[in-house]
C-alpha positions as CSV (number, residue, x, y, z in Angstrom):
1,M,105.4,87.9,109.4
2,S,102.0,86.8,107.9
3,F,100.1,89.4,106.1
4,V,96.3,89.7,105.9
5,V,95.0,90.0,102.3
6,A,91.3,91.7,102.4
7,A,88.7,91.7,99.2
8,F,85.9,93.8,99.2
9,Y,83.4,95.6,96.8
10,H,80.6,98.0,98.2
11,F,78.1,99.0,95.3
12,F,76.4,102.4,96.7
13,D,75.9,106.1,95.1
14,F,78.9,107.6,95.5
15,P,78.8,110.8,92.8
16,Y,81.7,112.9,94.4
17,F,83.9,109.9,94.4
18,A,87.0,111.7,92.7
19,E,87.5,113.9,95.9
20,H,87.9,110.8,97.8
21,K,90.7,109.4,96.3
22,Q,93.4,111.1,98.3
23,L,91.8,110.6,101.7
24,L,91.7,106.6,100.7
25,K,95.4,106.9,99.8
26,E,96.3,108.8,102.6
27,E,94.8,106.6,105.1
28,M,96.4,103.3,103.5
29,V,100.0,104.9,103.6
30,R,98.9,105.7,106.7
31,L,98.4,102.2,107.9
32,G,101.1,100.8,106.2
33,I,98.4,98.9,103.8
34,K,99.8,97.8,100.0
35,G,97.3,97.4,97.4
36,S,94.4,98.4,95.0
37,V,91.2,100.3,95.7
38,L,89.6,101.3,92.5
39,I,86.4,104.2,93.2
40,A,83.9,104.7,90.6
41,A,80.2,106.8,91.2
42,E,78.7,103.2,91.6
43,G,81.0,102.3,94.7
44,F,84.4,100.5,95.1
45,N,86.5,97.5,95.0
46,G,89.9,96.5,96.5
47,T,92.2,94.1,97.5
48,V,94.6,95.2,99.9
49,A,97.4,93.7,102.3
50,G,98.6,94.3,105.8
51,S,99.0,93.6,109.4
52,R,96.1,92.4,111.2
53,E,95.8,95.1,113.2
54,S,96.2,97.6,109.8
55,I,93.3,95.5,108.1
56,D,91.2,95.7,111.0
57,A,91.4,99.7,111.1
58,F,91.5,100.3,107.6
59,L,88.1,98.1,107.1
60,Y,86.5,100.0,110.0
61,Y,87.3,103.3,109.1
62,L,85.9,102.3,105.3
63,K,82.4,101.4,106.9
64,A,82.5,104.0,109.2
65,A,82.8,106.3,106.2
66,Y,81.0,104.8,103.3
67,G,78.2,102.1,105.3
68,P,78.5,98.3,105.5
69,F,80.0,95.6,103.5
70,D,81.1,92.3,103.4
71,H,84.4,91.4,102.7
72,K,87.1,88.3,102.3
73,E,90.1,87.4,104.3
74,S,93.1,84.9,103.6
75,T,96.6,85.2,104.3
76,A,99.9,85.4,102.4
77,P,103.4,84.4,103.8
78,R,105.1,87.6,101.6
79,E,103.8,90.9,101.0
80,P,101.7,89.9,97.8
81,F,101.3,93.6,96.4
82,A,104.4,96.2,95.3
83,R,102.6,99.5,95.6
84,T,99.6,100.9,97.6
85,K,96.9,102.7,94.7
86,V,93.9,104.4,94.4
87,R,92.4,104.6,90.6
88,L,89.4,106.7,89.6
89,K,87.4,104.5,87.3
90,K,84.2,104.9,85.4
91,E,83.1,101.6,86.9
92,T,84.4,99.6,89.5
93,I,84.4,96.3,87.0
94,S,84.1,96.9,83.4
95,L,81.0,95.3,82.1
96,G,80.6,98.3,79.4
97,E,76.8,97.7,79.5
98,P,74.2,99.5,81.9
99,I,72.9,98.0,84.4
100,D,69.7,98.4,86.9
101,P,71.2,98.1,90.4
102,S,68.0,97.5,91.6
103,L,67.9,93.9,90.0
104,K,69.6,91.6,91.7
105,G,70.4,87.9,91.9
106,I,70.1,85.3,94.4
107,Y,72.3,84.9,96.6
108,V,73.3,81.3,97.6
109,D,75.7,80.6,100.6
110,P,78.6,78.1,100.0
111,K,77.0,76.0,102.1
112,D,73.9,75.7,99.9
113,W,76.1,75.9,96.6
114,N,76.6,72.1,95.8
115,A,72.7,72.0,96.1
116,L,72.1,74.3,93.7
117,I,74.7,73.4,91.1
118,T,74.5,69.8,90.9
119,D,71.1,69.8,90.6
120,P,70.4,68.8,86.6
121,D,67.9,71.5,85.7
122,T,70.6,73.9,87.1
123,I,73.3,75.8,84.3
124,V,76.3,76.4,86.1
125,L,78.2,79.7,84.4
126,D,81.7,80.8,85.0
127,T,82.1,84.4,84.7
128,R,85.4,84.7,85.1
129,N,88.3,85.3,82.0
130,A,90.2,82.2,80.3
131,Y,93.6,83.3,82.3
132,E,91.5,82.5,85.4
133,T,89.2,79.5,84.7
134,H,92.2,77.7,83.4
135,L,93.3,76.8,87.0
136,G,90.3,75.7,88.2
137,T,86.1,75.9,88.5
138,F,83.5,74.2,89.5
139,E,82.3,70.7,88.2
140,N,80.2,70.8,85.4
141,A,80.3,74.8,85.1
142,I,80.1,76.5,81.5
143,D,83.5,78.1,80.5
144,P,82.6,81.0,78.2
145,K,86.6,81.1,77.8
146,T,85.7,85.3,77.9
147,R,89.4,87.7,77.3
148,T,87.7,90.5,79.1
149,F,84.7,90.5,81.6
150,K,82.8,93.0,78.8
151,E,83.1,90.1,76.0
152,L,80.5,88.1,78.9
153,P,77.4,89.7,77.5
154,D,77.7,88.8,74.2
155,F,78.8,84.9,74.9
156,V,75.3,84.6,76.6
157,R,73.2,86.7,73.5
158,H,75.1,84.0,71.5
159,N,74.8,80.8,73.5
160,M,72.5,80.8,76.3
161,E,68.8,82.7,74.6
162,N,67.1,78.9,74.8
163,Y,68.3,78.9,78.9
164,K,66.1,82.1,80.0
165,D,63.4,79.6,82.1
166,K,66.5,78.0,83.6
167,K,68.2,78.1,86.8
168,I,71.4,80.1,86.1
169,A,73.8,79.7,88.9
170,T,76.5,81.9,88.2
171,F,80.1,82.5,90.3
172,C,83.2,84.5,90.2
173,T,86.2,85.3,92.5
174,G,84.8,87.3,95.1
175,G,81.5,88.1,94.4
176,I,81.7,91.8,91.9
177,R,81.4,90.2,89.1
178,C,78.2,88.1,89.8
179,E,76.7,91.4,91.2
180,K,77.1,93.0,88.4
181,F,75.9,90.5,85.9
182,T,73.0,88.8,87.8
183,S,71.7,92.3,87.4
184,W,72.3,92.5,83.8
185,M,70.6,89.0,82.8
186,L,67.9,89.8,84.8
187,A,67.3,92.8,82.9
188,Q,67.8,90.7,79.8
189,G,64.8,88.5,80.8
190,F,66.3,85.6,82.5
191,E,63.9,84.6,85.1
192,H,65.7,82.5,87.6
193,V,69.5,84.0,88.1
194,Y,71.3,82.8,91.2
195,H,75.2,84.0,92.8
196,L,77.4,82.3,95.1
197,K,77.6,84.8,98.2
198,G,81.2,85.6,98.7
199,G,82.5,84.1,95.6
200,I,85.0,81.1,95.2
201,L,87.0,82.7,98.0
202,K,84.2,82.3,100.6
203,Y,83.3,79.0,99.5
204,L,87.1,77.6,99.5
205,E,87.3,79.0,103.4
206,E,83.7,77.9,104.3
207,V,83.4,74.8,102.6
208,P,85.7,71.3,103.8
209,E,87.5,69.5,100.8
210,A,86.2,66.4,101.2
211,E,82.7,68.2,100.3
212,S,83.8,70.3,98.0
213,T,82.8,70.1,94.2
214,W,85.4,72.5,93.2
215,N,88.2,71.4,90.9
216,G,91.7,73.1,90.7
217,E,92.6,76.0,92.3
218,C,91.6,80.0,92.2
219,Y,93.6,82.6,90.8
220,V,93.8,85.5,92.6
221,F,94.8,89.0,91.4
222,D,98.4,89.3,93.5
223,E,101.6,87.8,93.8
224,R,100.3,84.7,94.8
225,V,98.8,83.9,91.5
226,A,96.1,81.5,93.2
227,V,94.6,79.9,96.7
228,G,93.2,76.7,96.9
229,H,90.7,75.0,99.8
230,G,91.2,76.8,103.1
231,L,93.0,79.5,101.3
232,K,96.3,78.2,101.2
233,S,98.6,79.8,98.8
234,S,99.3,77.8,95.5
235,E,102.8,75.9,95.8
236,T,102.7,75.4,91.9
237,A,101.1,77.9,90.1
238,T,103.0,81.3,88.5
239,M,102.5,83.9,85.8
240,C,103.7,84.8,82.4
241,P,105.7,88.0,82.8
242,A,104.7,88.4,79.4
243,C,101.3,87.7,79.1
244,G,100.0,87.4,82.4
245,H,98.6,84.3,82.1
246,A,98.5,81.6,84.9
247,L,100.7,79.0,84.3
248,T,100.9,75.2,85.7
249,P,103.4,73.1,85.7
250,S,102.0,71.3,82.3
251,D,102.1,74.7,80.9
252,R,105.4,75.1,82.4
253,S,106.7,72.0,80.9
254,S,105.5,73.0,77.4
255,P,108.0,73.7,74.6
256,L,106.4,76.5,73.9
257,Y,107.7,77.7,77.4
258,V,110.5,79.6,77.8
259,E,111.4,80.8,81.7
260,N,110.6,84.4,81.8
261,I,110.0,85.4,78.3
262,A,106.9,83.9,77.0
263,C,104.4,80.7,77.3
264,G,102.1,78.7,75.2
265,H,99.3,81.3,76.0
266,C,101.3,84.2,74.5
267,P,100.3,85.5,71.3
268,T,101.6,83.5,68.5
269,K,103.7,87.0,67.1
270,R,105.7,87.2,70.4
271,R,106.4,83.5,70.4
């Protein structure tokens, strides 16, 4: 059986979100869906997996209850999640700084992304963390090498203050981080901020590999570890069980790698 993996987020005013936790989990269990849904006063963010029928039913349930939103789909040959989780959070994804939801960057469809980022006047910013960018990124993108999303504002303050009048093209896995971060950047005085609609996943799904400016694979938050063009599951990427960092064949050939114990990305103390 092939599993459908659906990734989605939806920003909306959700003041009584805690009261919906049990309802959402019961619906997921009823439909046989596994994965995680994070809910907060600003909306929800989730990645779940199940049969074609169960995913369709769950997305219909969410959209009927909370309003329309986009989602991304891929497939997995095995169940990519071990449990069903609905968690209460302060933020759907933690930036740690206030944003104004009315400020939004300019969405760029995947088919138009190459033209934007190959423009020499465009600054391309990868908003993901180091354990994700390690597996792949777009050509000429700035890699901030952050450990968490909360570190990104300081990286921009210290390294991009002179770019406020430039075109800034941001991207992330599924779109949620850029949705928040472009809002933050606009509030900081950046004038021309763009983000890839649907994220890397949508780009890899829609843009033919022969036309792609993406190099490597895209880290995903499930047991597949990564996907490539056409959203095919990686056959080479694995994850260190000690520190959670994504690993390439080169990482696993390092003398610092000990199978199922540690890798070259683990803190020195652990190694």
